[in-house]
C-alpha positions, 0 to 999 in steps of 0.5 A: 095554595099559597103558603100562609107566610110567603118568606123570600130569601130577602125577607128571611134576612131582613127579619133575621137582621132587624125585626126578629131581635125586636120581636124577642124583646117583645115577647120577653117584655124588654123592649124600649121605645125605639123597639116599640116604634119599629115594631109598630112600623113593621106591623103596619106594613101588611096583614101578613106581619101581624099574623106572624107576630100573633103566631109566634106569640102563641108558640112562645106562650105554649113554650112556657109550659116546658122547661128551656133545657127540655126544649134545647136538648130536643133541637138540632142547633145546626138547622138553618133558618129556612128549615125553621120557617118551613116548619112554622109555615107547615104548622100554620097550614095545618092549623087552617086545615084542622079548622076546616075540618072542625066543621066537617068531621065528627067530633072524635076526629076533631079530637085526633086532628087537634092532638096532631096539631099540638104536637106540630106546635111543640116541634115548632116551639123547639125550632123557634126557641132554639133558633132565638136562643142561638141567635140572641143569647149571650155567648158563654166563654169556656173557662180554662182552669189553671192548675194551682200550685203551692210552694213550701220554702225553708230558710237556712237553719230551718226544717219543715215537714209537709204532708201531701194530698195523697198522704205521702210525707216530705221532710225539707232540709234548710234552705229548700224549696218544694213546689206542688199542685193544690191537688194531683191529677188523676193519673200522676203526682208531680212536684219540683224540688230545690235543695234537699228532702226526704220523701215517704211516698204512699203507694199508688200503682195507677199514679206514679210519683215524679220529682223534677229537680234541676236536670233530673227526674225521680220516679217512684210508686211508693217508697222512702228515699232522700234526695239532695239537689242543691243549685250550687252543687253539680250533683243530684244524689238519690239514696233509698231507704226502702223500694225501688227508685227510677232516676233519669235525665230531664233532657234524655229520659232514655238515660236512666237507671234503677236504684235499689234499697241501700244504694245511692244514685247520682247525676253529674249535672254538668257531665250528664252521667249517671252513677250508682254505688253502694251506700256505706252506712245508710243511715248517716244519709238520713241523720240530717233529719235528726239534727246531726252533721255527717260529712263523708270525705266532703271538700272544705268548700262543700262543708263551708256551703253546708254550714251556711245553710244549717247555721244561717251564716256567711263563711269567708275564707281569707287565706291565700292558699285556695287549695285548702278548700279542696281538702276532705273532711269526714265527721258525724256531729251531733247538734252543736253551736257554730263555735263548736263545729269550727273548733273540730275543723280547727283541729282536723284541718289546720285552719283558724277562724274568727266569728263576727256577728253572723259571719265566719271568717277562715284564715 
């Protein structure tokens, strides 16, 4: 017996490329005048086309009783058009056989055949609906969400306190910047620091906290410590108040050291070396949070850079002897004016100075 729909490869390709988009728009009511003309010409070609349109219309109407998501979930989207055509042909063939049995069998048998026909129709609904959805539905582009970063920056003579999303707290010193994601990932917590900051990190063993600063990486689980890493200084210093911190080089993670409470770990940026020493007078390393100025055998050049950050001034040296800038200065000064600090330097370091607005000139 010939199939109800004799479908050749050539005809299938033609249907796919030309008439099926028109049929789709006919079924969902979005046809225009051109579609109407094409559909009318196709229907007048032969009675077989009319039967195809009628059968697909019936299936389409039946599919309205089921949700689109339900139909798509049942579909194997990798089935080709040939399989779909076979299913439609089989469904219609069963329909014809059911009509013949309608007049030859008892009512009970007719009811059974009717139920089987409905099941077959539902299979065809799923296949046809899925195929049409796959062929003509707009392709949804997957959106890749880029992480959003926040930046906290302090100017000279300014400090700031920041509470992170995980409950950790950070105090930024003057002229410093902290870059952090809007929300931490499920596996790690990572920030970037330029300048100086005191970290009080909430413990989370499943998500280590990492600080990237110049060429160094500081990793902790939960502890409190100070990090000093200014771009104009060739050293990164980490002083631990509580707990344990791991310090390593960004370029060579195998080069690392453990810094325990009371110790100071340093990375010599230009030499790619690590150094660990006991931190004498531990509290003095955190004195800046109280507004104190603490210098420990720091060369004058470093002292002047620090004063520029703290007081938002420019320090200019006009002396002929540059070796003065290498002299070391030690002091623990509570918050004072620029003039008071310079008076202390004048007495102890035998220098002279003038203050011109926001500039301090050293002689």
